[in-house]
C-alpha positions as CSV (number, residue, x, y, z in Angstrom):
1,M,0.0,0.0,0.0
2,A,1.1,3.6,-0.4
3,S,3.3,4.8,2.4
4,S,0.9,7.6,3.2
5,D,-2.3,5.5,3.2
6,S,-3.1,5.2,6.9
7,M,-6.8,4.6,6.4
8,S,-6.2,1.4,4.3
9,E,-3.7,0.1,6.9
10,Y,-6.3,0.6,9.7
11,K,-9.0,-1.2,7.7
12,I,-6.7,-4.1,6.9
13,R,-5.6,-4.5,10.5
14,E,-9.2,-4.3,11.7
15,L,-10.3,-7.0,9.2
16,E,-7.4,-9.3,10.0
17,Q,-8.2,-9.1,13.8
18,G,-11.5,-10.8,13.0
19,I,-9.8,-13.8,11.3
20,T,-9.2,-16.6,13.8
21,E,-7.2,-19.0,11.6
22,S,-4.2,-20.0,13.6
23,K,-1.9,-20.4,10.6
24,H,-3.0,-17.2,8.9
25,T,-0.3,-14.5,8.5
26,Y,-0.2,-11.3,6.5
27,T,2.3,-8.6,5.8
28,I,1.7,-5.0,5.0
29,T,4.3,-3.5,2.8
30,K,4.3,0.2,2.2
31,V,5.8,1.8,-0.9
32,P,6.3,5.4,-1.9
33,R,3.5,7.0,-4.0
34,S,4.2,7.7,-7.6
35,R,2.3,10.9,-7.4
36,E,0.9,12.8,-4.4
37,V,-2.4,14.8,-4.7
38,R,-1.8,18.1,-6.4
39,Q,1.8,17.2,-7.3
40,A,3.1,18.9,-10.4
41,W,3.0,16.5,-13.4
42,F,6.6,17.2,-14.4
43,T,7.9,16.0,-11.0
44,T,6.0,12.8,-11.2
45,V,8.7,11.4,-13.5
46,F,11.1,11.5,-10.6
47,T,8.7,10.3,-7.9
48,T,7.6,7.4,-10.2
49,L,11.2,6.3,-10.8
50,Y,11.8,6.4,-7.1
51,A,8.6,4.4,-6.4
52,A,9.7,1.9,-9.1
53,L,13.2,1.5,-7.6
54,Y,11.6,0.8,-4.2
55,S,8.8,-1.4,-5.5
56,F,10.7,-3.7,-7.9
57,P,12.7,-5.4,-5.2
58,V,9.6,-5.9,-3.0
59,V,7.8,-7.7,-5.9
60,F,10.8,-9.6,-7.0
61,K,11.5,-10.9,-3.5
62,S,7.8,-11.7,-2.6
63,R,6.9,-13.1,-6.0
64,P,3.1,-12.7,-5.4
65,D,0.5,-14.9,-7.1
66,L,-1.8,-11.8,-7.5
67,I,-1.5,-8.1,-7.6
68,L,-4.9,-6.6,-6.8
69,C,-4.9,-2.8,-7.1
70,N,-7.2,0.1,-7.5
71,G,-4.8,2.9,-8.2
72,P,-3.8,5.6,-8.2
73,G,-0.4,5.6,-10.0
74,T,1.2,4.0,-6.9
75,C,0.2,0.6,-8.4
76,I,1.9,1.1,-11.7
77,P,5.5,0.2,-10.6
78,L,4.2,-2.8,-8.7
79,C,2.2,-4.0,-11.7
80,V,5.1,-3.5,-14.1
81,A,7.4,-5.5,-11.7
82,G,4.8,-8.3,-11.7
83,F,4.5,-8.2,-15.5
84,I,8.3,-8.4,-15.8
85,L,8.3,-11.6,-13.6
86,R,5.7,-13.0,-16.0
87,V,7.6,-12.1,-19.1
88,L,10.8,-13.5,-17.8
89,G,9.0,-16.8,-16.9
90,V,9.9,-16.5,-13.2
91,K,6.3,-16.4,-11.9
92,Q,2.9,-16.1,-13.5
93,V,1.7,-13.1,-11.6
94,Q,-2.0,-12.2,-12.1
95,I,-2.7,-8.5,-12.3
96,V,-6.2,-7.3,-11.5
97,Y,-7.1,-3.6,-11.5
98,V,-10.3,-2.3,-10.0
99,E,-11.3,1.1,-11.5
100,S,-12.8,3.7,-9.1
101,M,-16.6,4.0,-9.2
102,C,-16.0,7.7,-9.7
103,R,-14.8,6.9,-13.3
104,V,-18.1,7.0,-15.2
105,E,-17.1,8.1,-18.7
106,T,-13.4,7.5,-19.1
107,L,-10.7,5.3,-17.5
108,S,-8.2,6.8,-15.1
109,L,-4.6,7.2,-16.3
110,S,-3.6,4.2,-14.2
111,A,-6.3,2.1,-15.9
112,K,-5.4,3.4,-19.4
113,I,-1.8,2.2,-18.7
114,L,-2.8,-1.1,-17.3
115,Y,-5.5,-1.7,-19.9
116,Y,-3.0,-3.5,-22.2
117,F,-1.2,-5.7,-19.7
118,A,-3.4,-6.4,-16.7
119,D,-5.1,-9.8,-16.7
120,H,-8.4,-8.2,-15.6
121,L,-9.5,-4.6,-15.6
122,L,-12.7,-4.3,-13.6
123,V,-15.1,-1.3,-14.0
124,Q,-18.1,-0.3,-12.0
125,W,-20.2,1.3,-14.7
126,P,-21.6,-0.5,-17.8
127,S,-20.8,2.5,-20.0
128,L,-17.1,2.0,-19.4
129,Q,-17.3,-1.7,-20.3
130,H,-19.0,-0.7,-23.6
131,K,-16.4,1.9,-24.4
132,Y,-13.4,-0.2,-23.4
133,P,-14.1,-3.8,-24.5
134,R,-11.2,-5.4,-22.6
135,T,-12.7,-4.4,-19.3
136,R,-15.2,-6.4,-17.3
137,Y,-18.2,-4.8,-15.7
138,I,-18.7,-5.9,-12.1
139,G,-21.3,-3.4,-10.7
140,R,-20.6,-1.2,-7.7
141,I,-18.5,-2.8,-5.0
142,V,-18.9,-0.1,-2.3
């Protein structure tokens, strides 16, 4: 998760406390954001490179079965690293991107980037699925 995303961390820890499986373990790994809110577009080149340099070793070491993400751009370096593992034949990493329900008419920049190499790109509005045929409409998941 993004290093500045304290709300998601809280929600994960709250959910995991309710799971009573004795063998169940989980790890939260925080990575730098590719772009902060209101950050100048020009500087995102540098912050995205930094995020990639941080994210690639995390993904290469953990070799996940699945990368499930919902943006924003923080997920791009993680997904690229997973895609590299797949291309190199190291691990068949599934990449699933869930588009924000706020995206009604067009895909976000993250979704437009992942559109061509994610295994599944899930949208929450039927109009997006009609406009972007490689997506899958799943309804609202709020």
